[in-house]
N, C-alpha and C positions, 0 to 999 in steps of 0.2 A: 235463517233456517239452515242454509247450506253449511254455514260455518259451524253451527251447533252439531249437525250430523257429522261433519268432518272431525270435530273434537271427540264425539262419542266413538266413532270408528277407531280413532287413534288410541283412545283409552282401552277399547276392547282388544285391539291388537297387542297393546302393552301387557294386558292381563294374560292373554294367551301365551305370549312369549315368556312371561314370568312363570306361569305354571309349567310350561315346557321345560324351562331351565331347572326348575325345582325338581322336576321328575328325573332328569338325567344327571344332575349335578354338574360341577365345573370340570373342565378337562384338565388333567394333571399335566403340567408342562415340563417337569424336571425329568432327569434320567430315572428309569425304573430298573434297578438292579435286583434281579431275582436269584436267590440262593437256595440250594437244596443239597442234602447229603447224598453221596454216592450210595447206590442200592435201590430198593423199591421206591423211595420218594423221587429219585431222579427218573425212574421209569415212568412215573406219573406225568412227567413233563416231556416225555420223549417225542411225541408228535410235534409239540410246539417248538422244540429245539431243532427237530429234523427239518421243519418247514420255516424256521426262523420267524415265527409269528411275532409281530410287533404291535398289532392293534392300532396302527397309525400313531404310535408313541415311540419313544426312544427306549427300547427294552433290550436288556442284556441278561443272558442266563449263565449261571455259574454252578458247576457241580463240584462240591468240596468234600474234604475229609469229614466223615460223620462226627468225629471227635471235636471238630471246630465249629460246627454249624451254629451253635448258640452264640458265639462271639459276634456274629454278623447282626444279630438282633440286639445284643447287649450294647454294642457300640453304635447302633443305628445305621450301619452301612447298608443294610438290606432295606429296599423299599417293600419287598415281599420276601418271605422265606417259608419253606416247608420244613418243619422241625418236629421232633418228638413232642407229644402233647404235654408231658410232664414238664419239659423244659419251657414250652410255650407259656403255660400258665404261671410258671415260676418267674419268668423274665418279663412277661407282658400281661399278666392276668388282670390288671386293673382296667385295661382297655383304653388307657390314656394315650399311649404312644402307638400301640398296634392293636388291631382287632383280628379275631379269627374269622376267616371267610368260609372254611370248609374242613372236613376230615377227608383225607385223600388216600390213606392206606389204613387197612383195618386188621393188621396182624399178619405176620409171616413166620410164626414160630411153631416148631414141632418137637415132640419127644421121639427120639430115635434110639434104637438099641437092638441087641441080638435076642433079648428075651421077649416073650409075649406080654402084652399089657392090654387086657380087654377094656379096662376103665381106669380111672385115676386111682382107685383103691389098690390096684396092683402095684403101685409105686411104694407102698408102705414097706419099711424095712430096707429100702434100696439106697444105693449111693448114686447121686445124680449130678452130673456136671452141667453147668449153665454157662453158655457163652455170654459174657457181660452180665454177671450176677448183680452188680450194683446198680444197673440202669434198667431200662424198660423190660428186657427179657426176664431178668431176675425178679423185678418188682411185680410184673404181671403174673409170673408163675407163682410167686408167694401169695398173691391175692387170690388166685384160683385155689391153691391148697387151703388157705384159710376159709374160703367160701365153702369148700367141701368138707371142712372139719378135720383136715389132716395137718398135724403139727410138723414143723420142720426145724432143723438145727444146722448150724454151720460148724459144729464141733463133731469131728469124726467119732470121738469116744462116747458121744451122747446118742448115737444111733441106736434105735430099738426096733422091735417088730411093728410098732405102731406109728412111727414117724418116718421122715425122710431126711437124709443128709445131703445138703447142697454145697457144692464147691465151685468156685469160679475157674473156668478154663478158657484157653484161647481156641479160636476156630480151627487152628492147625493141629490141635491135640485130639480132636474128636475120635477119629478111627483108632489111634494109638491107645487111648484110654479105654475104649470099649473092647479092645483086643488084649489089654494088659492083664497080668496076673498080680496077685498080692495087693499091697497098699495102693498102688497106682490105678488099680482096676476100678472102672465105673460100670454100673448096671445100665444106666440110661444117660442121655445127654439132651438138653434143651438147646436147640440151635435154629438159626434163621435160614431162609433161602438166600443165595443159591447153595450154601454149604450142605444143606440137607440133601438136595438132589445129587450133588457131586459125590458125597460120601456113599449114599445108598446105591448110586450107579456103579461105583468102583468096588464096593464090598457088598455083594448080594446078601450076606448074612445079616447086615445091618439094615433094618427096615423102619419106616415111619410107624410108630405105635399109637401116638395120640396127637391131636391137633389142639393147640391152645386156643385157637379161634372157636372151635366147636365146644371146647370145655367152657369158654367164656359165655357163649351164646350170643344172640342178637346179631348174627352175621359177623361176629368178631368184635374186637375192642378198638377204640379210637387210638391209632398208633401215631401217625404223623398228620399234623394239621397245617393249613396254609394261613400264615399271618400276613397282613398288609398294614403299612403305616396308616394311621387314622386319617391323615390328609389325603392319602391315596384312595381311601374308601369313599371319599366325596366324589370321585370320578366314577359315577355309577355305571356309565356305559362301559368303561374299562373293566370294572369288576364283573359285570354280567357277561361280557365277552370272554373274559379270562376263565370264568367258571364253566361256561359253555364249551370252550376249547378244551379244558381239562376233562370234561365229561366225554367229549368226542375222542380225546387221546386214549382214555381207558378202553374205549370200544375199538380203536385202531390198533392198539398194541398187540393183541393176540395174533394178528395176521401180518405183522410187520416187525418181527423180532430182530432181524438183521439190521434194519434201518434204525430201530430203537437203540440197539447196542452201540451202533456207530454214532448216533446223535449224542448219547451220553458221553462217550469217549471224546468226542470233539469239543465238549464243553467242560471237560474235567480239568481241575487244577493241574498245572504242569508238575510232573514228577510222581503223580499218583497213578496206580494201576486200577482199572475199573473192576467192580465186583462182577458185572455181567458182560459177557462177550457173546459173539455170534455162536460160539460152541456150547456155552452153558445156559443160554437163555432159551430154554425149551418151553413148550406149551404148558407142561406141568409146573415149571417154575413160575411162569407168568400167572397161572391160575392161583398158585400158592402165595403169590405176593399180595393178593386180595386188594387190588387197586380199584377204587370207585369213588366218585365224588358224592359227598353228603354235605349239603349246605349247613352253615352254622345254625340257622334257625331250626333245622330239623334234628341236628346232632347235639343241641345244647344240653339236654338232660342226660344223654348218654355220656357226654364228656364230663359233666359234673359228677355223675355216679362213679365213673372210672377214677377220677382224681380223688374222690373221697376214699375209695378203697386203697389207692396208692398211699395216701396220707396216713391211713391206718397202719400201713406196713412200715413206712419211713417218712415221718413228718418233715424231714429236712430236704427230701428229694423234689418237692414240688409245693404248690400252694393253691388254694381254692380260687377259681376265677370269679370275678364279679360279672353281673349281668351285662355290663358295658363292654366286656371282652368279646361278646358274640355279635358279629355283624348281622343286622336284621334288615 
């Protein structure tokens, strides 16, 4: 009888341990290299980098040039990466190698100019510069215009009173083009933070006229999303702790601007200059960066809708994600 009871107790203990391990998954034993582009995505990780959070793992943070962030997913160097959503679904949308854990930034784009613009219809007949027209800023702006029934052209000679003319410009050109005369002159510019606050702070006549986040609705659009290797997502304790820490970081950021800027700088690829410094990372800029954590299970339909609209603008720029792409 005692032997039978002992066997039953052993079986029960084994079952309890089995369920426990199934619930939290296995611990990831390899190096966890986390990559993010300089800018708002790096700010999302600022508290984690400031406090060197490792979650009892071997974690290293890397802030890299925004133009190179996709390569770290394409070559699978990154165990986790915070990258633009259109690049994320194009590179990893099957969910086979990486899964999306969350949306972490929800847009930081604004229309600035000297002219008044009460609503998006005030842009008709205008020349509008877009910083990074071929990527997220331009694609998002085009999707908004299309949704509002406003045609656009990239041919200056095709501008009419009923459409808008879009031209790609560099962030360093904003003030000069808005102040220019003749062919170089622009009526408005679509630009991100911190360029927006920097320009409007230096040139009082240039003001924020419209927010692309407000025009999109739903609290903004899914801009940068966090990917993790599929095998890393099996370490559920790490994933949960990481998402909790990122949620806390978004709440920490507004009252720790100096520490945040320093943390990003300390993890920046050698030779790069940070977008945000203690001087330009103001409360307005932090608010305008729209940083908050929305888990994949809650953001799934929003991401799919955004990607569908981007595909309608440029089918080559991204691809529709499979359900397996979203970590649940």
